[in-house]
C-alpha positions, 0 to 999 in steps of 0.5 A, a space after each residue: 534552459 535557454 533553448 526555446 525551439 528545436 527543429 521548429 518546435 517549441 520546447 517546454 519543461 515537462 514539470 510545467 503545468 501548462 505542458 500539454 500531454 494530450 494524446 494524438 487523434 489515433 490514441 484518442 480513438 483507441 482510448 474511446 474503444 477501451 473506455 468501457 474496459 477502463 471503466 470496469 476496472 475502477 478498483 485499480 484507479 480512482 474515479 473522477 469524483 474520487 480523484 477530486 475528493 482526494 485532491 481536496 483532502 491532500 491540499 487540506 492535509 498539507 495546507 502549509 506546504 501545498 498550494 493546489 492539487 490536481 490530477 494529471 495524465 503525464 505520470 505513469 510510474 510515479 504517484 505524484 509530481 510538483 509543477 511550476 516549482 523553482 529550478 532545483 539547480 538554481 535553488 542550490 546555487 542560491 543556497 551556496 551563495 547565501 552561505 558564502 555571504 553569511 546567510 543566517 538560514 535556509 531559504 523558505 520553500 514556497 507552497 507547491 503545486 502537486 499533480 497526482 496520478 489517479 491510476 497509481 496504487 499508492 494514491 489509490 491506497 492512501 485514498 482508502 486509508 484516509 477513512 480507515 486510518 487517517 494518521 497513517 494516510 497523513 504520514 503517507 501523504 507527507 512522504 509522497 510530497 517529500 518524494 516529489 521535492 527530492 525528485 525536483 531537487 527542492 528538498 534542502 535536507 533529506 534527513 528531515 524525513 528519516 524519522 517518518 521513514 523509520 515509522 513507515 518501515 516499523 509499520 510495515 514490519 509489524 503488519 508483516 509479523 502480525 500476519 505471519 503470527 496469525 497464519 502460524 496460529 491458524 496452522 497450529 489449530 488446523 494441525 491440532 484438530 485431527 489429533 483431538 479426533 484421533 484421541 477421542 476415537 482411541 478413548 471410545 469403547 469399541 462395541 465389537 470388542 465388548 461383545 467378544 469379551 462378553 462371549 469369552 466370559 460366557 464360554 468360561 462360565 459354561 465350561 465351569 458349570 460342565 465341570 461341576 456337573 461331571 463331578 
């Protein structure tokens, strides 16, 4: 934390908002070449307008916990990160000192600055859900924020999010069960339809068989008439 420079270069924490993660000129040239290809795949990421709308919704939904929300290019595998936050190690040390001094409660956590990854599937999914299922979208947003706090070492008690995690797991299980039951019903229906056709075919009269039967009856009547004539 006290090391400011290394080999003549300034060192800065990656969780600071002023950290510059812009690409080099060579990377920018490659990015310009792939600009059309990236713009055609907007289904897997948010556009700039959608990202701005999502950030506004995220800030308003978690107004009591989030001071601001913006997009970032620093993330690849994570959906979001908190920046400009106090040190997690420092917070834990202060909590220990306060406990030893007979502190009455946990230190309040200030509002956080959140940066989201507009290319992440979770962020894209929540953006779609906020209109289709607002309640589920809010629960997911709260979980994303808590995940950021855990990663930064700022969540004092991880047990606080256990009920929400159980609700999310229950939602996933119910969705999977309903999907499996629906596929099984479709399979049963498709299997019963050929059986019904076979039953109908077995129950129908065969015109060829009826004709043969009538022919046999006519032959028997003719034989009986011939026998009577002979007598």
